[in-house]
C-alpha positions in Angstrom: -9.4 13.6 18.8 -6.8 11.3 17.3 -6.5 10.9 13.6 -6.6 7.2 13.4 -4.6 5.7 10.4 -4.3 2.4 8.7 -1.6 1.3 6.2 -1.9 -1.3 3.4 1.5 -1.9 1.8 4.3 -4.2 0.6 7.9 -4.4 1.6 8.3 -0.6 1.5 6.0 -0.3 4.5 7.2 -3.2 6.6 9.4 -3.3 9.6 9.9 -6.5 11.7 7.7 -6.5 14.7 5.3 -3.9 13.4 3.2 -5.8 10.9 0.8 -8.6 11.6 2.3 -11.9 12.8 3.2 -14.3 9.9 3.6 -11.4 7.4 6.9 -11.3 5.5 9.0 -8.2 6.3 12.0 -6.6 4.5 13.3 -4.0 7.0 14.6 -5.3 10.3 17.0 -4.4 13.1 18.3 -7.9 13.3 18.9 -8.4 9.6 20.1 -5.2 8.0 20.1 -5.0 4.2 21.6 -2.8 1.6 19.0 -0.1 2.2 20.7 1.0 5.4 17.3 1.3 7.1 17.7 -0.3 10.5 15.3 1.6 12.8 11.5 2.0 12.5 12.1 5.7 13.1 13.8 5.8 9.7 10.7 4.3 7.8 8.6 6.6 5.8 5.4 5.6 7.6 6.8 6.2 11.2 8.0 9.7 10.0 4.6 10.4 8.6 2.7 9.3 11.7 5.0 11.5 13.8 5.1 14.5 11.7 1.4 14.4 10.7 0.3 13.5 14.3 -1.5 10.4 13.2 -2.4 7.5 15.5 -1.4 4.4 13.6 -3.9 1.6 14.4 -2.7 -1.0 12.1 0.1 -1.5 9.5 -1.1 -4.2 7.2 2.0 -4.5 5.0 3.5 -7.8 3.6 6.9 -7.9 1.8 6.6 -9.1 -1.7 2.8 -8.8 -1.8 0.7 -7.9 -4.9 -2.6 -6.1 -4.9 -4.0 -8.7 -7.4 -4.3 -12.4 -6.8 -1.3 -13.2 -8.9 2.0 -13.3 -7.0 5.5 -14.4 -7.6 4.6 -18.0 -6.7 1.3 -18.0 -8.4 -2.1 -17.8 -6.7 -2.1 -15.6 -3.7 -5.9 -15.1 -3.5 -6.0 -16.5 0.0 -2.8 -15.3 1.4 -0.7 -12.1 0.8 -2.7 -10.2 -1.8 -3.9 -6.7 -0.8 -7.5 -7.7 -1.6 -7.5 -10.7 0.6 -5.9 -8.9 3.5 -8.4 -6.0 3.2 -11.4 -8.4 3.1 -10.0 -10.2 6.1 -10.1 -7.0 8.1 -13.6 -6.3 6.9 -14.8 -9.7 7.9 -13.2 -9.3 11.3 -15.2 -6.2 11.8 -12.1 -4.0 12.1 -13.6 -1.0 10.2 -16.9 -1.3 12.2 -15.1 -1.5 15.5 -12.6 1.5 14.8 -13.0 5.0 13.6 -10.6 5.2 10.7 -9.8 8.8 9.5 -6.9 8.1 7.2 -5.6 5.3 5.0 -2.3 5.1 3.2 -1.9 2.5 0.4 1.4 1.8 -1.3 1.6 -1.1 -3.6 1.6 -2.6 -7.2 5.4 -2.6 -7.4 5.3 -6.3 -7.1 2.4 -6.6 -9.4 4.6 -5.0 -12.1 7.7 -7.0 -11.1 6.0 -10.4 -11.1 4.7 -10.1 -14.5 1.0 -10.3 -13.7 -1.4 -9.7 -16.6 -2.3 -6.1 -16.6 -5.9 -6.5 -17.8 -8.2 -3.5 -18.3 -9.7 -1.1 -15.9 -13.2 -1.7 -14.8 -15.4 -0.4 -12.0 -18.2 -2.9 -11.6 -19.4 -6.4 -12.4 -16.2 -7.9 -11.1 -15.6 -11.6 -11.5 -13.0 -13.6 -9.6 -10.9 -14.0 -12.7 -10.6 -10.2 -13.0 -8.9 -10.1 -9.7 -5.8 -12.0 -11.0 -5.2 -9.0 -13.3 -3.6 -5.8 -12.0 -5.9 -3.0 -13.2 -9.2 -4.5 -12.3 -7.7 -5.6 -9.0 -6.6 -2.1 -8.2 -10.0 -0.8 -8.9 -11.8 -3.5 -6.9 -9.4 -3.0 -4.0 -10.1 0.8 -3.8 -13.9 0.4 -4.3 -13.9 -2.2 -1.5 -11.8 0.1 0.8 -13.9 3.2 0.0 -17.0 1.3 0.9 -15.4 0.2 4.1 -14.3 3.7 5.0 -16.6 6.1 3.2 -15.6 9.2 5.2 -11.9 8.5 5.4 -9.2 10.3 3.5 -7.3 7.7 1.4 -3.9 8.4 0.0 -2.9 6.4 -3.1 0.9 6.3 -3.3 2.2 5.7 -6.8 5.8 4.3 -7.0 6.1 5.7 -10.6 9.8 4.5 -11.0 8.8 0.8 -11.1 5.3 0.8 -12.3 4.3 0.5 -16.0 2.6 3.5 -17.6 -0.6 1.5 -17.8 -0.5 0.8 -14.0 0.3 4.3 -13.2 -2.6 5.5 -15.2 -4.8 2.9 -13.6 -4.0 4.3 -10.2 -4.7 7.9 -11.4 -8.0 6.8 -12.9 -8.8 5.0 -9.5 -8.0 8.3 -7.7 -10.6 10.1 -9.7 -13.2 7.4 -9.4 -13.0 6.7 -5.7 -12.0 10.1 -4.4 -8.4 9.2 -3.5 -5.5 11.7 -2.8 -2.7 11.0 -5.3 0.8 10.9 -4.0 3.1 10.7 -7.0 6.6 9.4 -6.1 9.3 9.7 -8.7 13.2 9.4 -8.7 13.1 7.7 -5.4 16.6 6.9 -3.8 16.8 3.1 -3.5 19.2 0.3 -3.1 18.3 -3.1 -4.4 14.9 -1.7 -5.5 14.0 -0.6 -2.0 14.1 2.9 -0.3 17.2 3.8 1.4 17.3 6.1 4.6 17.2 9.0 2.2 14.5 7.3 0.1 12.3 6.8 3.2 12.5 10.6 4.0 11.8 11.4 0.3 8.6 9.3 0.5 7.7 11.0 3.7 8.1 14.4 2.1 5.9 13.4 -0.8 3.1 12.2 1.6 3.4 15.2 3.8 3.1 17.6 0.8 -0.4 16.2 0.2 -1.2 15.8 3.9 -0.5 19.5 4.5 -2.5 20.8 1.6 
């Protein structure tokens, strides 16, 4: 039986032609950047799918996206935010129509970079205003995801080099609350803030260390 996987991510998990139509991508064959990553086979996610024998059903990654509703250009509550994209898939019936065994989530780097209000961690009684703040948005996202895939293994990838200590702790608290597998990533090889070919392999190794446990 295939181990069906889904990814929710930002630029680190994109590659042109392998994300939903209309989503911004960072990595590309046609438009190489300073990272040196020019093939999908060099991305962390393709390596994980291959080495871990996962069947990737959907890579929902958008370059520059935030988990919360606050983005670089202001309100992204109806566009690129992780929360909105997840709720779109739920409304489409994606999780009812497909058996999802594994979910990989890597985000919040842009939440930290765009200067969104961190807020405070909470686990219920969410109001829309809470979701414009990073910590409650992280909690809401994972609570919603866990409800959508109650039996799936969810890997929470923490890009510790670029997150504030508050956001890192928020992720770790969410891991305990929602039964997530923490993948702690530190000292990642990057160029221009993005994983290089070496960095992609480094992420893959961090993920596979947890997958193989």
